[in-house]
N, CA, C and O of each residue as an XYZ file, in Angstrom:
300
protein
N      19.717    -68.408     59.583
C      19.307    -69.754     60.599
C      20.145    -70.209     62.171
O      21.322    -70.352     62.500
N      18.613    -70.346     62.975
C      19.157    -69.606     64.426
C      19.449    -71.115     65.155
O      19.460    -71.231     66.381
N      19.713    -72.399     64.109
C      20.588    -73.361     64.807
C      21.610    -73.516     66.070
O      21.597    -74.177     67.108
N      22.163    -72.936     65.696
C      23.654    -72.686     66.652
C      23.121    -72.180     68.375
O      23.293    -72.905     69.355
N      22.272    -70.391     68.439
C      22.231    -70.388     68.892
C      20.351    -71.536     69.824
O      19.867    -71.163     70.892
N      19.809    -72.701     69.061
C      18.904    -72.732     69.731
C      20.209    -74.238     70.484
O      20.336    -74.462     71.687
N      20.935    -74.973     69.397
C      21.526    -75.932     69.403
C      22.389    -75.308     71.209
O      22.229    -75.931     72.259
N      23.196    -74.063     71.089
C      23.360    -74.056     72.464
C      23.019    -73.462     73.585
O      23.735    -73.286     74.572
N      21.672    -73.081     73.395
C      20.188    -73.156     75.052
C      20.073    -74.552     75.269
O      20.118    -74.932     76.439
N      19.885    -75.684     74.046
C      19.854    -76.707     74.362
C      20.678    -77.625     75.706
O      20.104    -78.239     76.605
N      22.633    -77.442     75.435
C      23.123    -77.467     75.705
C      23.185    -76.994     77.214
O      23.314    -77.839     78.100
N      23.101    -75.760     77.483
C      23.238    -75.172     78.908
C      21.788    -75.726     79.309
O      21.716    -75.893     80.526
N      20.955    -75.961     78.820
C      19.270    -76.239     79.725
C      19.358    -77.526     79.970
O      19.142    -77.813     81.147
N      19.649    -78.578     79.125
C      19.654    -79.724     79.456
C      20.959    -80.601     79.600
O      20.929    -81.826     79.490
N      21.658    -80.161     79.756
C      23.195    -80.379     80.103
C      23.940    -81.341     78.972
O      25.105    -81.693     79.157
N      23.313    -81.684     77.972
C      23.381    -82.649     76.740
C      24.238    -82.540     75.806
O      24.131    -81.594     75.026
N      25.513    -83.682     75.634
C      25.955    -83.896     74.876
C      26.114    -82.871     73.399
O      25.185    -82.672     72.615
N      27.386    -82.356     73.273
C      26.887    -81.119     72.237
C      27.132    -81.975     70.965
O      26.425    -81.526     70.062
N      27.941    -83.146     70.512
C      27.892    -83.372     69.555
C      26.504    -84.745     69.554
O      26.616    -85.729     68.823
N      25.485    -84.577     70.338
C      24.383    -85.244     69.930
C      23.232    -84.501     69.725
O      22.070    -84.881     69.867
N      23.778    -83.045     69.266
C      22.781    -82.261     69.203
C      23.136    -81.511     67.700
O      23.914    -80.564     67.585
N      22.187    -82.328     66.285
C      22.920    -82.093     65.391
C      20.636    -81.219     64.498
O      19.614    -81.636     65.044
N      20.581    -80.650     63.836
C      19.418    -80.261     62.639
C      18.900    -81.613     62.879
O      18.370    -81.852     63.964
N      18.951    -82.083     62.416
C      17.969    -83.807     62.486
C      18.095    -84.730     64.040
O      18.017    -85.951     64.179
N      18.224    -84.106     64.664
C      17.855    -84.909     66.408
C      17.124    -84.631     66.702
O      16.603    -83.518     66.633
N      16.617    -86.096     67.413
C      15.094    -86.228     68.166
C      15.116    -85.694     69.059
O      16.237    -85.720     69.566
N      14.181    -84.983     69.773
C      14.782    -84.776     70.575
C      14.492    -85.675     71.989
O      15.192    -85.575     72.996
N      13.151    -86.699     71.839
C      13.050    -88.170     72.867
C      14.135    -88.976     72.241
O      14.958    -89.045     73.154
N      14.507    -89.469     71.471
C      14.772    -90.936     70.779
C      16.488    -90.282     71.533
O      16.990    -90.734     72.562
N      17.190    -88.966     70.521
C      18.009    -88.544     70.154
C      19.118    -88.261     72.052
O      20.133    -88.644     72.632
N      17.779    -87.230     72.229
C      18.749    -86.097     73.391
C      18.438    -86.910     74.555
O      19.256    -87.079     75.459
N      16.733    -87.654     74.553
C      16.526    -87.812     76.125
C      15.691    -86.739     77.294
O      15.685    -86.644     78.521
N      15.199    -86.214     76.458
C      14.753    -85.057     76.215
C      12.753    -85.832     77.156
O      11.896    -86.321     76.419
N      12.564    -85.731     78.499
C      11.540    -85.627     78.593
C      10.742    -84.251     78.695
O      11.095    -83.237     78.094
N       9.538    -84.338     79.587
C       8.157    -83.682     78.994
C       9.149    -82.654     80.171
O       9.960    -81.965     79.552
N       9.206    -82.450     81.756
C       9.711    -81.816     81.997
C      10.792    -80.681     81.567
O      10.782    -79.513     81.956
N      11.837    -81.348     80.574
C      12.674    -80.863     80.127
C      12.486    -80.271     79.296
O      13.364    -79.490     78.930
N      11.388    -80.345     78.672
C      10.970    -79.421     77.473
C      11.044    -78.555     77.711
O      11.852    -77.710     77.325
N       9.505    -78.420     79.054
C       9.374    -77.381     79.695
C      10.456    -76.530     79.963
O      10.600    -75.430     79.429
N      11.329    -77.100     80.903
C      12.772    -75.826     80.507
C      12.911    -75.095     79.549
O      12.770    -73.874     79.486
N      13.256    -75.982     78.601
C      13.902    -75.862     77.205
C      13.064    -75.073     76.299
O      13.449    -74.370     75.364
N      11.951    -75.267     76.672
C      10.881    -73.956     75.638
C      10.975    -72.625     76.416
O      10.942    -71.597     75.740
N      11.151    -72.464     78.491
C      11.055    -71.180     78.527
C      12.486    -70.616     78.648
O      12.815    -69.460     78.915
N      13.253    -71.671     78.397
C      14.789    -70.724     78.064
C      14.791    -70.251     76.273
O      15.213    -69.172     75.855
N      14.107    -71.560     75.269
C      13.844    -70.992     74.072
C      13.370    -69.389     74.125
O      13.888    -68.415     73.577
N      12.072    -69.486     75.077
C      11.877    -67.947     74.619
C      12.213    -67.112     75.759
O      11.604    -66.077     76.030
N      13.057    -67.514     76.332
C      13.668    -65.686     76.767
C      14.839    -65.373     76.176
O      15.270    -64.224     76.074
N      15.703    -66.955     75.540
C      17.075    -66.677     74.443
C      16.412    -66.035     73.267
O      17.108    -65.371     72.499
N      15.281    -66.157     73.081
C      14.812    -65.284     71.604
C      13.950    -64.442     71.837
O      13.193    -64.317     70.875
N      13.670    -63.693     72.818
C      12.248    -63.290     72.639
C      10.969    -63.537     72.509
O      10.254    -62.535     72.478
N      10.346    -64.775     72.405
C       9.582    -65.031     71.984
C       8.760    -65.878     72.785
O       9.209    -66.518     73.736
N       7.258    -65.902     72.331
C       6.652    -66.727     73.547
C       5.824    -67.769     72.443
O       5.153    -67.219     71.569
N       5.880    -69.336     72.492
C       6.263    -70.540     72.377
C       4.404    -71.048     72.901
O       3.914    -71.247     74.013
N       3.963    -71.091     71.858
C       2.839    -71.644     72.107
C       2.812    -72.858     72.312
O       3.617    -73.671     71.857
N       1.895    -73.084     73.006
C       1.104    -75.167     74.336
C       0.857    -75.914     72.733
O       0.957    -77.136     72.619
N       0.551    -75.086     71.625
C       0.417    -76.426     70.533
C       1.264    -76.425     68.869
O       1.115    -77.084     67.839
N       2.296    -75.172     69.354
C       3.201    -75.594     68.764
C       4.646    -76.120     69.573
O       5.768    -76.332     69.113
N       4.240    -76.204     70.635
C       5.464    -77.419     71.259
C       4.733    -78.664     71.555
O       5.263    -79.319     72.453
N       3.883    -79.068     71.154
C       3.893    -80.438     70.775
C       4.340    -80.400     69.976
O       5.184    -81.256     70.244
N       4.810    -79.796     68.053
C       5.151    -80.349     67.486
C       6.849    -80.041     67.357
O       7.651    -79.614     66.526
N       6.822    -80.554     68.747
C       9.262    -79.792     68.847
C       9.384    -81.261     68.620
O       9.702    -81.646     69.745
N       9.353    -81.833     68.209
C       9.861    -83.674     68.611
C      11.716    -83.286     67.359
O      12.431    -84.178     66.901
N      11.822    -82.544     67.270
C      13.459    -82.271     66.369
C      13.898    -80.989     66.585
O      13.288    -79.947     66.826
N      14.932    -81.219     66.471
C      15.481    -79.871     66.444
C      15.467    -78.975     65.580
O      15.752    -77.789     65.744
N      15.018    -79.686     64.285
C      14.908    -78.442     62.837
C      13.626    -78.027     63.086
O      13.328    -76.932     62.609
N      12.424    -78.872     63.981
C      11.124    -78.163     64.001
C      11.242    -76.863     65.053
O      10.622    -75.850     64.732
N      11.904    -76.857     66.119
C      12.265    -75.994     66.831
C      12.747    -74.754     65.892
O      12.099    -73.722     65.716
N      13.487    -74.933     65.562
C      14.722    -74.042     63.989
C      13.930    -73.377     63.437
O      14.121    -72.161     63.441
N      12.402    -74.088     62.560
C      11.709    -74.141     61.680
C      10.906    -72.960     62.259
O      10.748    -71.903     61.649
N      10.372    -73.242     63.577
C       9.212    -72.103     64.319
C      10.426    -70.782     65.103
O      10.006    -69.644     65.310
N      11.155    -70.978     65.277
C      11.585    -69.378     66.336
C      12.513    -68.527     64.866
O      12.738    -67.319     64.945
N      12.941    -69.293     63.686
C      12.704    -68.592     62.531
C      11.666    -68.206     61.334
O      11.927    -67.949     60.159
N      10.136    -68.254     62.142
C       9.404    -68.238     61.644
C       8.886    -67.067     62.449
O       8.192    -66.246     61.851
N       9.170    -66.870     63.880
C       8.645    -65.979     64.625
C       9.821    -64.733     64.363
O       9.689    -63.740     65.080
N      10.910    -64.737     63.416
C      11.615    -63.826     63.916
C      11.080    -62.635     62.824
O      11.511    -61.485     62.905
């Protein structure tokens, strides 16, 4: 599971409080991520994991769990 690496990437990219980043955290509601933050986060995740995230998948990223699941599927 890539949760810890995703969590660290979110903290570094969005400057979000570590305690708020849980596997069930919702990006907009719980972490306050807006569309610009989401683009920055997707680029940071692509770099951190050496993957490409397509736009359709990006639209489905509403929780940390969905990000982790997508990355695990790409591995």
